[in-house]
N, C-alpha and C positions, 0 to 999 in steps of 0.2 A: 254197108251193112253190117260190117263187122262191129260197128258199135252198139247195133242191137243187141248182139249176142253176150259181148260184155256187161252191158246193161241187165241183161236178164241174169248174169252170173251173179252181179252185186246184188240185186233183187233175191234172188235165191238165198245168198249166204244171208241176208238180212231177215228171211223169212225162217231160215232154220236156227240163227240166235236168239228169235223171238219166241222159239219154240222152249229155250233153256234158261235165256236170263231174265229174271224179273226186274220190273220197271221201279226203284224206290222213291218215294216222296215222302217230304214232312210235313207236318200241320203244327201250327202254335195255336193253342187255345188259351185266353184268360184274359185279364182286366187289367186297367192301371188307373189308379187315382192317385192324382197331386204327383208327388215324386216316386211312389211304391208302385211296382210292378210285380203281380203274381201271375205265372202261368205253368203251363205244362206242355211239352214238345213231344208229340209221337209220331214214330217212323213205320210207313205201311209199305209192305212190298207186293206188287201185283203183275202177274203176267197178262201177256196179250190172249186172247181169245184163240183157240186153236182153230177157230174157223176162220180168222183173219191170218193166221200164219200159212195156213192151208192155202188160203186164196193167194198170198203172197209165193208160194213156191208152186204153185201150177199157173200162176201169171209168168212167173222166171221161167218155167220150163217152156211156157208158149214162144215166149221173147228169144230164148236160145235157139228153138227149133226154127222159127222164122228167119233171125239173122242167120243161120247155117246154111238153111236151104237157098236164101236168096244168093249168099256166096257161091255154091254150087252150080246155081241155076243159071 
């Protein structure tokens, strides 16, 4: 059950990082006719919803508690 504890730690770190680090993605819009291509590339940075981050953190805490109590019990 020690594995469950460490898995909870990893999920908790991901949950905390998802609050801080934005996810960047690029989009390209345009058209091409023959050998000519015209377009524009845009970049967006979005963050994960705080509800999702909170669920990750709470789930991680639960896994850490369950993994820790199983080792002691």
